[in-house]
SERO-4910 file (N, C-alpha, C, O; in steps of 0.05 Angstrom, whole numbers):
BEGIN
 pado doro    nc1    nc2    nc3   cac1   cac2   cac3    cc1    cc2    cc3    oc1    oc2    oc3
  Ser    A   -197  -1435   1994   -192  -1423   2019   -209  -1414   2034   -232  -1413   2025
  Cys    A   -205  -1405   2056   -222  -1397   2081   -214  -1373   2092   -190  -1369   2095
  Glu    A   -233  -1351   2102   -222  -1330   2109   -199  -1325   2137   -185  -1307   2145
  Ile    A   -206  -1356   2146   -184  -1351   2174   -161  -1374   2162   -139  -1373   2172
  Val    A   -166  -1387   2147   -143  -1408   2140   -132  -1411   2112   -148  -1419   2096
  Asp    A   -117  -1408   2107    -97  -1419   2078    -97  -1443   2078    -79  -1451   2094
  Ile    A   -110  -1467   2064   -110  -1497   2067   -104  -1505   2033   -113  -1495   2012
  Ala    A    -84  -1528   2040    -76  -1548   2009    -69  -1566   2014    -54  -1572   2032
  Phe    A    -83  -1586   1993    -67  -1619   1997    -61  -1628   1973    -65  -1619   1951
  His    A    -46  -1657   1984    -34  -1658   1950    -41  -1697   1959    -45  -1707   1982
  Met    A    -41  -1708   1937    -51  -1738   1943    -35  -1752   1922    -41  -1743   1899
  Ser    A    -16  -1772   1924     -8  -1789   1909    -14  -1815   1905    -11  -1827   1926
  Thr    A    -23  -1829   1886    -41  -1854   1894    -14  -1876   1879     -1  -1870   1859
  Ala    A    -12  -1900   1892     -1  -1919   1891    -12  -1942   1869      1  -1960   1857
  Tyr    A    -36  -1937   1868    -55  -1954   1849    -73  -1942   1834    -75  -1917   1837
  Glu    A    -84  -1951   1820   -111  -1929   1799   -126  -1931   1811   -144  -1924   1797
  Val    A   -138  -1939   1839   -156  -1939   1849   -141  -1931   1882   -126  -1948   1892
  Gly    A   -148  -1906   1897   -133  -1894   1919   -148  -1905   1940   -171  -1913   1934
  Gly    A   -142  -1907   1966   -154  -1909   1991   -152  -1892   2004   -162  -1894   2027
  Asp    A   -141  -1872   1998   -136  -1842   2016   -157  -1828   2017   -175  -1832   2001
  Tyr    A   -160  -1807   2037   -182  -1789   2033   -181  -1762   2048   -172  -1764   2071
  Cys    A   -188  -1737   2042   -179  -1712   2047   -201  -1695   2034   -203  -1692   2009
  Asp    A   -219  -1684   2053   -237  -1669   2050   -240  -1642   2074   -230  -1644   2096
  Tyr    A   -255  -1619   2065   -255  -1599   2087   -278  -1578   2072   -283  -1574   2048
  Thr    A   -287  -1568   2093   -313  -1544   2086   -319  -1530   2102   -318  -1538   2125
  Lys    A   -328  -1504   2099   -326  -1484   2118   -355  -1479   2132   -376  -1484   2119
  Ser    A   -356  -1470   2154   -378  -1473   2163   -393  -1440   2165   -378  -1422   2157
  Tyr    A   -415  -1432   2173   -429  -1407   2173   -416  -1384   2185   -417  -1360   2179
  Asp    A   -400  -1400   2209   -389  -1394   2230   -354  -1376   2212   -337  -1359   2218
  Asp    A   -358  -1387   2195   -328  -1387   2187   -314  -1398   2194   -292  -1392   2184
  Ser    A   -312  -1421   2213   -290  -1440   2217   -288  -1464   2199   -304  -1467   2180
  Leu    A   -275  -1477   2203   -269  -1492   2179   -253  -1525   2187   -230  -1530   2193
  Thr    A   -276  -1546   2183   -273  -1573   2190   -253  -1584   2167   -247  -1574   2146
  Phe    A   -247  -1609   2177   -224  -1622   2159   -226  -1644   2164   -237  -1651   2186
  Ala    A   -216  -1663   2148   -204  -1701   2153   -190  -1713   2127   -192  -1713   2102
  Ile    A   -177  -1725   2147   -146  -1731   2123   -149  -1769   2133   -147  -1776   2156
  Gly    A   -154  -1788   2110   -162  -1817   2121   -140  -1827   2107   -123  -1814   2094
  Asp    A   -139  -1859   2111   -133  -1880   2100   -151  -1899   2105   -163  -1904   2126
  Ala    A   -153  -1910   2084   -167  -1943   2090   -151  -1968   2085   -131  -1969   2072
  Thr    A   -160  -1985   2094   -137  -2008   2089   -135  -2021   2065   -155  -2020   2052
  Gly    A   -116  -2033   2056   -117  -2044   2025   -114  -2033   2005    -97  -2016   2005
  His    A   -125  -2037   1985   -126  -2018   1957   -152  -2027   1934   -168  -2045   1934
  Gly    A   -148  -2008   1918   -163  -2018   1900   -200  -2019   1906   -204  -1999   1920
  Ala    A   -221  -2030   1902   -245  -2025   1904   -259  -2022   1932   -274  -2006   1942
  Arg    A   -245  -2045   1941   -247  -2046   1971   -252  -2016   1989   -272  -2004   1996
  Ala    A   -227  -2013   1990   -213  -1985   2006   -233  -1962   1989   -243  -1943   2001
  Ser    A   -236  -1965   1965   -253  -1943   1953   -282  -1941   1961   -300  -1925   1957
  Thr    A   -281  -1962   1971   -316  -1965   1977   -315  -1947   2013   -329  -1928   2017
  Met    A   -298  -1957   2032   -293  -1947   2050   -287  -1916   2049   -290  -1904   2070
  Val    A   -277  -1900   2027   -271  -1876   2025   -295  -1862   2020   -299  -1839   2028
  Met    A   -314  -1879   2004   -344  -1865   1987   -359  -1867   2017   -379  -1852   2017
  Ala    A   -357  -1877   2032   -373  -1886   2066   -370  -1860   2081   -390  -1847   2088
  Ile    A   -348  -1854   2084   -335  -1840   2095   -337  -1809   2082   -339  -1790   2098
  Lys    A   -338  -1805   2061   -343  -1778   2043   -365  -1773   2044   -370  -1749   2047
  Met    A   -391  -1793   2043   -417  -1782   2055   -422  -1782   2078   -444  -1771   2083
  Leu    A   -408  -1791   2103   -411  -1781   2126   -406  -1750   2140   -418  -1736   2157
  Phe    A   -380  -1748   2120   -362  -1719   2125   -391  -1700   2111   -404  -1687   2127
  Asn    A   -399  -1702   2079   -409  -1681   2080   -439  -1679   2096   -453  -1659   2101
  Glu    A   -443  -1702   2103   -470  -1702   2118   -472  -1685   2150   -489  -1671   2160
  Tyr    A   -443  -1693   2159   -445  -1691   2188   -420  -1680   2187   -402  -1695   2191
  Ala    A   -415  -1660   2183   -377  -1651   2188   -386  -1625   2205   -377  -1620   2228
  Thr    A   -407  -1607   2189   -406  -1587   2208   -429  -1587   2230   -434  -1567   2244
  Arg    A   -442  -1614   2231   -466  -1613   2254   -462  -1626   2274   -479  -1635   2289
  Lys    A   -431  -1631   2277   -428  -1653   2304   -402  -1635   2314   -389  -1623   2297
  Thr    A   -395  -1633   2340   -372  -1630   2353   -351  -1656   2338   -357  -1675   2325
  Val    A   -324  -1647   2347   -301  -1658   2336   -305  -1698   2342   -302  -1717   2326
  Ser    A   -312  -1695   2371   -303  -1723   2382   -337  -1737   2375   -345  -1760   2377
  Gly    A   -349  -1720   2369   -382  -1729   2366   -386  -1742   2339   -401  -1761   2334
  Phe    A   -367  -1728   2322   -365  -1742   2291   -361  -1767   2292   -376  -1785   2285
  Met    A   -325  -1770   2307   -313  -1800   2304   -329  -1820   2318   -324  -1844   2314
  Arg    A   -349  -1813   2334   -357  -1826   2349   -386  -1842   2329   -388  -1866   2325
  His    A   -403  -1820   2319   -414  -1830   2302   -413  -1840   2273   -431  -1852   2262
  Ala    A   -385  -1831   2260   -374  -1847   2239   -363  -1875   2245   -360  -1894   2229
  Ser    A   -359  -1875   2268   -347  -1903   2282   -368  -1924   2283   -363  -1948   2277
  Thr    A   -396  -1912   2292   -415  -1931   2305   -427  -1943   2262   -423  -1965   2252
  Ala    A   -436  -1923   2252   -440  -1916   2223   -418  -1943   2206   -426  -1958   2188
  Ile    A   -397  -1943   2213   -385  -1960   2187   -386  -1986   2205   -386  -2008   2195
  Lys    A   -385  -1982   2228   -390  -2010   2243   -417  -2025   2230   -418  -2047   2219
  Gln    A   -435  -2010   2233   -458  -2022   2214   -463  -2031   2190   -481  -2047   2185
  Met    A   -446  -2022   2171   -441  -2026   2145   -432  -2050   2145   -440  -2064   2126
  Lys    A   -413  -2062   2163   -411  -2091   2163   -389  -2095   2140   -392  -2114   2125
  Leu    A   -368  -2079   2135   -349  -2080   2112   -322  -2105   2124   -302  -2098   2136
  Pro    A   -328  -2134   2118   -302  -2148   2133   -276  -2138   2127   -269  -2129   2105
  Lys    A   -262  -2140   2147   -233  -2128   2150   -227  -2103   2138   -204  -2095   2132
  Leu    A   -251  -2089   2134   -234  -2060   2121   -242  -2034   2148   -263  -2029   2159
  Tyr    A   -219  -2024   2152   -219  -2008   2165   -209  -1978   2163   -197  -1978   2141
  Met    A   -206  -1955   2172   -203  -1931   2158   -189  -1907   2185   -200  -1894   2201
  Thr    A   -165  -1911   2179   -156  -1890   2202   -163  -1866   2194   -172  -1862   2172
  Leu    A   -158  -1844   2218   -177  -1819   2205   -174  -1790   2220   -190  -1788   2239
  Ala    A   -162  -1772   2217   -159  -1751   2227   -179  -1729   2219   -179  -1719   2197
  Phe    A   -199  -1720   2243   -215  -1699   2237   -218  -1680   2259   -222  -1684   2283
  Gly    A   -215  -1649   2242   -215  -1630   2262   -225  -1607   2256   -236  -1604   2235
  Arg    A   -222  -1590   2273   -239  -1556   2266   -222  -1536   2284   -213  -1537   2307
  Ile    A   -222  -1521   2266   -205  -1492   2267   -227  -1465   2266   -236  -1454   2245
  Ser    A   -232  -1458   2292   -244  -1424   2292   -224  -1408   2300   -201  -1416   2301
  Ser    A   -231  -1384   2308   -211  -1363   2308   -184  -1364   2316   -165  -1353   2306
  Asn    A   -186  -1380   2339   -154  -1383   2357   -154  -1403   2365   -139  -1407   2384
  Lys    A   -173  -1427   2354   -171  -1460   2369   -159  -1475   2344   -157  -1468   2321
  Leu    A   -152  -1494   2356   -148  -1525   2340   -164  -1542   2356   -156  -1547   2379
  Glu    A   -192  -1554   2345   -199  -1577   2358   -192  -1606   2345   -197  -1608   2321
  Ile    A   -186  -1621   2354   -176  -1652   2332   -179  -1674   2344   -174  -1671   2367
  Ser    A   -186  -1696   2339   -188  -1723   2339   -175  -1742   2330   -159  -1730   2316
  Gly    A   -169  -1770   2326   -154  -1782   2319   -158  -1807   2321   -163  -1815   2344
  Ala    A   -155  -1832   2296   -167  -1858   2297   -137  -1871   2286   -140  -1886   2267
  Gly    A   -112  -1867   2295    -99  -1879   2286    -77  -1872   2265    -61  -1890   2259
  Ile    A    -74  -1846   2252    -60  -1834   2237    -40  -1828   2247    -39  -1823   2271
  Pro    A    -15  -1826   2229     11  -1808   2238     10  -1777   2259     -7  -1761   2250
  Pro    A     19  -1770   2276     27  -1749   2285     29  -1732   2276     50  -1729   2265
  Ala    A      9  -1710   2273      2  -1683   2257     25  -1665   2269     32  -1668   2292
  Leu    A     37  -1646   2252     45  -1629   2263     44  -1603   2266     34  -1593   2246
  Leu    A     49  -1587   2282     40  -1555   2295     59  -1536   2293     71  -1533   2314
  Tyr    A     67  -1522   2273     84  -1510   2272     77  -1481   2288     58  -1469   2279
  Lys    A     92  -1467   2314     85  -1448   2329    103  -1417   2302    126  -1417   2296
  Ala    A     88  -1401   2296    104  -1391   2287    122  -1361   2300    140  -1347   2290
  Asp    A    106  -1358   2327    121  -1341   2349    144  -1347   2364    157  -1330   2375
  Thr    A    150  -1375   2365    177  -1398   2373    191  -1408   2352    216  -1409   2354
  Gly    A    180  -1415   2330    190  -1424   2306    195  -1460   2317    213  -1476   2309
  Glu    A    175  -1465   2337    175  -1496   2347    155  -1510   2337    139  -1498   2323
  Ile    A    153  -1535   2341    134  -1555   2327    130  -1571   2339    151  -1581   2348
  Lys    A    103  -1584   2350     93  -1593   2365     85  -1625   2355     87  -1628   2331
  His    A     82  -1636   2362     73  -1657   2355     46  -1670   2364     47  -1679   2387
  Ile    A     23  -1674   2353     -5  -1677   2360    -15  -1703   2345    -23  -1710   2323
  Ile    A     -9  -1718   2377    -20  -1747   2366    -44  -1757   2367    -61  -1747   2382
  Leu    A    -48  -1777   2352    -73  -1781   2339    -74  -1818   2337    -81  -1832   2319
  Lys    A    -67  -1822   2356    -74  -1857   2359   -101  -1859   2352   -111  -1850   2330
  Gly    A   -113  -1870   2367   -140  -1873   2368   -147  -1903   2359   -128  -1914   2348
  Ile    A   -167  -1918   2360   -176  -1943   2340   -183  -1929   2316   -194  -1907   2317
  Pro    A   -175  -1945   2289   -185  -1940   2273   -224  -1950   2268   -236  -1969   2277
  Leu    A   -232  -1927   2250   -263  -1938   2248   -268  -1957   2231   -259  -1957   2208
  Gly    A   -289  -1979   2244   -300  -2005   2237   -278  -2018   2246   -270  -2036   2231
  Ala    A   -264  -2014   2271   -252  -2034   2288   -273  -2056   2300   -297  -2051   2294
  Phe    A   -268  -2076   2314   -290  -2092   2318   -299  -2088   2340   -314  -2106   2348
  Phe    A   -295  -2067   2357   -304  -2056   2375   -307  -2017   2378   -289  -2001   2373
  Ile    A   -336  -2009   2388   -335  -1978   2378   -325  -1963   2404   -331  -1964   2428
  Ala    A   -310  -1949   2391   -285  -1933   2413   -301  -1901   2422   -319  -1889   2410
  Asp    A   -291  -1895   2442   -293  -1872   2457   -272  -1851   2436   -252  -1862   2427
  Tyr    A   -276  -1828   2429   -256  -1811   2421   -254  -1785   2435   -271  -1768   2438
  Glu    A   -230  -1787   2444   -233  -1755   2453   -223  -1741   2437   -206  -1751   2422
  Glu    A   -232  -1709   2434   -219  -1680   2422   -199  -1670   2438   -206  -1665   2461
  Thr    A   -173  -1664   2432   -154  -1643   2439   -156  -1621   2433   -166  -1620   2410
  Gln    A   -151  -1594   2443   -149  -1568   2434   -129  -1566   2436   -115  -1579   2451
  Tyr    A   -119  -1541   2415    -89  -1523   2413   -103  -1495   2407   -123  -1486   2395
  Ser    A    -80  -1486   2421    -98  -1449   2419    -76  -1444   2393    -52  -1452   2393
  Ile    A    -86  -1432   2375    -67  -1423   2349    -68  -1401   2339    -92  -1394   2339
  Ser    A    -49  -1379   2327    -44  -1360   2322    -33  -1350   2287    -18  -1358   2270
  Pro    A    -43  -1338   2289    -34  -1321   2259     -7  -1331   2250     13  -1325   2263
  Gly    A     -6  -1346   2229     17  -1355   2218     38  -1381   2234     63  -1381   2237
  Asp    A     15  -1402   2242     14  -1426   2257     14  -1448   2226     -2  -1442   2208
  Ile    A     24  -1461   2223     18  -1483   2205     13  -1508   2224     21  -1513   2247
  Ile    A     -4  -1524   2205    -13  -1554   2217     -5  -1567   2187     -5  -1557   2164
  Val    A      1  -1593   2198     13  -1615   2169      3  -1632   2184      7  -1635   2208
  Leu    A    -19  -1649   2161    -21  -1676   2177    -22  -1701   2144    -32  -1699   2121
  Met    A     -8  -1719   2157     -8  -1738   2139    -14  -1761   2137    -26  -1770   2157
  Thr    A    -10  -1782   2112    -26  -1813   2115     -4  -1826   2117     13  -1821   2099
  Asp    A      4  -1843   2135     24  -1866   2143     44  -1863   2111     67  -1854   2110
  Gly    A     27  -1874   2086     44  -1868   2058     63  -1844   2062     80  -1844   2044
  Val    A     66  -1827   2077     91  -1803   2078    109  -1820   2098    132  -1827   2091
  Thr    A     95  -1826   2126    113  -1837   2142    130  -1858   2142    151  -1859   2155
  Glu    A    117  -1880   2120    125  -1904   2117    146  -1901   2082    155  -1921   2070
  Leu    A    147  -1882   2076    160  -1881   2053    191  -1891   2052    211  -1882   2064
  Asn    A    187  -1914   2034    223  -1924   2033    228  -1917   2004    215  -1918   1983
  Asn    A    260  -1906   2013    280  -1906   1989    290  -1931   1982    282  -1952   1993
  Ser    A    309  -1932   1964    320  -1951   1960    338  -1967   1976    347  -1986   1964
  Lys    A    345  -1964   1996    359  -1968   2027    337  -1987   2039    342  -2003   2058
  Glu    A    324  -1985   2032    296  -1993   2051    293  -1976   2074    274  -1983   2088
  Glu    A    304  -1956   2084    300  -1936   2100    270  -1923   2099    258  -1918   2078
  Met    A    261  -1920   2123    232  -1899   2131    243  -1878   2128    267  -1873   2133
  Tyr    A    216  -1854   2114    224  -1832   2109    217  -1823   2150    205  -1837   2166
  Glu    A    228  -1800   2154    227  -1794   2186    215  -1763   2183    222  -1746   2165
  Thr    A    197  -1759   2201    189  -1737   2207    199  -1716   2211    189  -1694   2206
  Arg    A    228  -1719   2225    249  -1699   2226    260  -1684   2199    273  -1663   2196
  Phe    A    249  -1706   2177    261  -1693   2149    238  -1667   2145    240  -1644   2139
  Leu    A    213  -1684   2152    187  -1652   2147    190  -1633   2163    190  -1609   2157
  Glu    A    193  -1645   2190    198  -1613   2206    218  -1598   2197    212  -1574   2196
  Glu    A    254  -1608   2185    267  -1584   2184    256  -1566   2150    263  -1543   2143
  Gln    A    246  -1578   2141    227  -1564   2113    209  -1551   2133    214  -1527   2138
  Leu    A    187  -1563   2147    171  -1537   2158    184  -1508   2158    179  -1486   2148
  Lys    A    206  -1519   2175    204  -1487   2193    221  -1476   2175    224  -1452   2179
  Glu    A    233  -1485   2156    246  -1466   2127    227  -1458   2108    234  -1438   2095
  Tyr    A    205  -1469   2102    183  -1469   2089    161  -1445   2094    146  -1434   2078
  Ser    A    165  -1442   2122    142  -1429   2144    130  -1407   2133    106  -1407   2137
  Lys    A    145  -1379   2115    141  -1365   2113    118  -1367   2079    107  -1348   2068
  Tyr    A    118  -1392   2070     99  -1398   2050     76  -1396   2047     62  -1395   2067
  Ser    A     64  -1395   2015     33  -1404   2027     29  -1430   2035     51  -1439   2039
  Ala    A     11  -1448   2041      1  -1466   2041      5  -1489   2016     18  -1510   2015
  Lys    A    -11  -1474   1998      0  -1497   1964     26  -1497   1966     37  -1519   1961
  Glu    A     43  -1474   1973     74  -1476   1966     89  -1499   1982    106  -1513   1973
  Ile    A     77  -1500   2010     93  -1513   2025     90  -1543   2023    106  -1561   2027
  Val    A     45  -1543   2011     48  -1572   2013     72  -1586   1985     83  -1608   1984
  Asn    A     74  -1564   1967     90  -1572   1936    116  -1582   1949    127  -1602   1940
  Arg    A    124  -1566   1971    155  -1578   1964    153  -1597   1987    165  -1617   1981
  Leu    A    141  -1599   2012    140  -1619   2023    143  -1643   2016    157  -1660   2026
  Val    A    128  -1646   1997    117  -1669   1972    137  -1674   1960    146  -1697   1964
  Ser    A    152  -1654   1941    172  -1659   1923    197  -1668   1938    213  -1681   1924
  Ala    A    203  -1665   1960    218  -1671   1974    227  -1700   1982    248  -1713   1982
  Ala    A    192  -1707   1992    190  -1732   1998    201  -1753   1970    214  -1773   1967
  His    A    191  -1741   1960    195  -1757   1922    228  -1762   1920    240  -1784   1919
  Ile    A    238  -1733   1919    260  -1732   1923    281  -1761   1934    296  -1776   1921
  Trp    A    276  -1760   1959    278  -1771   1976    276  -1806   1974    293  -1821   1983
  Arg    A    254  -1812   1962    244  -1834   1952    259  -1850   1932    260  -1875   1932
  Gly    A    273  -1829   1907    289  -1837   1891    272  -1850   1876    248  -1846   1876
  Glu    A    288  -1871   1858    271  -1891   1843    255  -1915   1849    249  -1932   1832
  Glu    A    248  -1915   1877    238  -1933   1885    207  -1923   1888    200  -1901   1898
  Pro    A    186  -1948   1876    161  -1948   1875    144  -1935   1888    152  -1933   1911
  Leu    A    121  -1922   1885    110  -1911   1908    103  -1941   1910    106  -1956   1891
  Arg    A     90  -1952   1946     82  -1968   1954     52  -1973   1957     38  -1992   1950
  Asp    A     47  -1944   1973     19  -1935   1987     17  -1907   1973     34  -1895   1961
  Asp    A    -11  -1901   1976    -17  -1879   1980     -8  -1858   1996     -7  -1866   2019
  Met    A     -1  -1832   1993     17  -1818   2002     -8  -1786   2008    -14  -1771   1989
  Thr    A    -17  -1782   2029    -29  -1758   2027    -25  -1732   2043    -27  -1737   2067
  Met    A    -20  -1709   2039    -12  -1694   2056    -34  -1670   2057    -50  -1666   2038
  Leu    A    -33  -1656   2080    -60  -1635   2081    -40  -1607   2097    -24  -1614   2114
  Val    A    -42  -1586   2092    -27  -1570   2107    -53  -1544   2104    -66  -1536   2084
  Leu    A    -52  -1537   2130    -67  -1512   2141    -51  -1489   2148    -31  -1492   2163
  Lys    A    -56  -1467   2139    -38  -1443   2157    -50  -1426   2160    -56  -1411   2142
  Ile    A    -57  -1421   2191    -75  -1392   2200    -61  -1371   2186    -37  -1365   2183
  Lys    A    -85  -1359   2178    -76  -1323   2169    -82  -1301   2192    -77  -1278   2188
***
């Protein structure tokens, strides 16, 4: 954990080799930079993309602006010429009172505001990394205060199926997030994930499912 953020994530893999990615690192100025993503496909090919992103994150996460990292990663992935392999990604940075975030085709993040008990949706559309053209990525800024919670997830969460072929909806997550908002990041992520698995029931996990919870201290 970091002085300004309580952080926890959970990853359930549907296959032996996962295609999801989650990482974070603290900077010298105590800001926290994080990423969560999902490579297309499964198995060894998807894991190649995950490794590539991990190397880019290790090298550049703290050295570039949020949108600058996305542009750099997009160019680097494109140059690797990994055929038909893409990566959806959210990349962000939290400093004392602001969140800067940029998206490349990942489900909306949830921002729980402690003072009002309301939840905002942070849209993270954007072109996935490795797509046919190099996109321009923008970052959005949100002011944050102690007690606020940010939940990011891959589409393995939002497209989770149960035995009735119904898809999991973020409103279930939102209700639970409000209920568990007083808990630690680890406790919140554990409760959100176990609720999703209970909802899924006996249905097999068809996709990797990753969730990242950041709680502002």
